N, C-alpha and C positions, 0 to 999 in steps of 0.2 A: 508495566513500562511507565516511566516517569516523564518521558519526552513527549511523544505524540503517538497516537494509536488509532487505528481504524478497525472496528469490529464488523465483520461481515456476518450479520445474523440473517437468517432466511425467513422473512416475515410474510411474504405473499402466500396466499392459500395454496395455489398450485405447486409452488416450489416446496412448501412445507410438506405437502402430501407426498411428493416424490421423495423427499429426503426421509420422511418417516418410513416409506416403503423400503428405501435403500437401507436404512438403519436396521429395520426388522429383518430383512432378507439376508443382509450380509454386513454385520457391524464393522468388520474389518475393512470392507470396501468403503463404508461411509468415512472411516478414519482416513483411509488412503485418499479419498476424494478431497477431504478437507486439507490434508497435507499438500496435495497437488495444487489446490487453490492458493494455499499459503506460499508455496514455492513460486507459483506463477506471479502472485502479487509482489513478492520481494523482487523478482526479476523485472517486473514492470517499473518499480521504483528505480532500480539501478539503470534500466534502459532510459528512463526519463532523465536521470542525472547525466548519463553519458551523452544523450542527445540534446541536453539543455532545453527540455520541454516540461510542461506541467502535465498532470495526469489526463487532462482533457485534450492534449495535443497542441495546445497553444505554446508560443515561445516563452521561455523562462526569462523574467526580468533579470538583467545582468547586474551583479553587484559592482560597486566602485572598485573593490579590491581585485576582482577578476578582470575588470577593464584595465586597471593599472598594470597588472602583471601579464596581460594578454593571455589569460587562461580561462578556465571554466568556473562558473559560479557553483558553490557548495561541493566542489569535488577536488580541491587543491591537494589535500593529503589523504583523501578517501576515508576519513574517520566517520563522517556521517553516512557515506555510501555503504561502508561495511557494517554499520550499526543496525540496519534494518533487518528484522527477523520476524518470524511468525510463531504463534502459539495456538494450539487447539484449545478452545474454550467451550463451555457448555453450549451446544447448539450451533457452533460456528467456528470461525477462525479469526484471530486477532493478528493484525500486521502493524508493526511500528518500530520505533527506535527508543532506546532508553536514555539517549543523550538529552540533557536538559535543553540544549539549544535547538533541538529538532523542532520543538513546538513553535518557537519564535520564527524560525525559518519557514515553517509550514503555514502558520496563520498570519504572520507579519505582526508588526507592532513597534513600540518604542522600547529601547533598551539602553544599557550603558549608564554612566553616571548622570544622574538628573534626568534620565529617560530622554536624552537629547538626540539619540541616534534612531532614525526610523529605518526599519527593515521591511521591505516589500514582502508580501505573502508569496510564497513559492510552493504551492501544494503539489508536490510530486507524487503523492500517494492519494488515491481516491478511486471511486468506482463510477465510471461513466458508461455509455453504451458499449464501447469496445470491450471493457473489462466484464460487463454483464454478459455479453455474448460468450466470451472465453470461459467464464465461470459456468455458464449454462452448458456449454459444450463438455466441460469436465464432468459435470453432474450427469448429463445425458449419457455420456460414454460409460460411466459407472453403472447406471441403471440398465443400459443395453447389455452390459457384460453379465448381468444376472439372468437375462432371458435364455 
């Protein structure tokens, strides 16, 4: 993905142990859990765009264009909204967009001719406490299904 990407690797010891157990016991379940996590995270990004909020639940800074047209920021034609996808990667799941302008909208910065236009960061994709709990619930459900 050339735009912006979030890789959810599972680096904490307890989670790694549970995932190793899941992968050994039921490799297909591990793939299913990672797909469920990817689908959940893409849905989170789209919910954030719909609700005009950032991944941490705070309000999204509105763009001048959205204010002028009395519309929503980053969602006028749904190009960015529809571009978020997930991929299974070694040991985790990658979520992101391949649109080049996804990165400048996520991280913010200066763009345009002479870098004169400043774009506020609008990170609609990320993992905070809410997402951690949901991802944990997905993993626990898969592990419990093995019992």
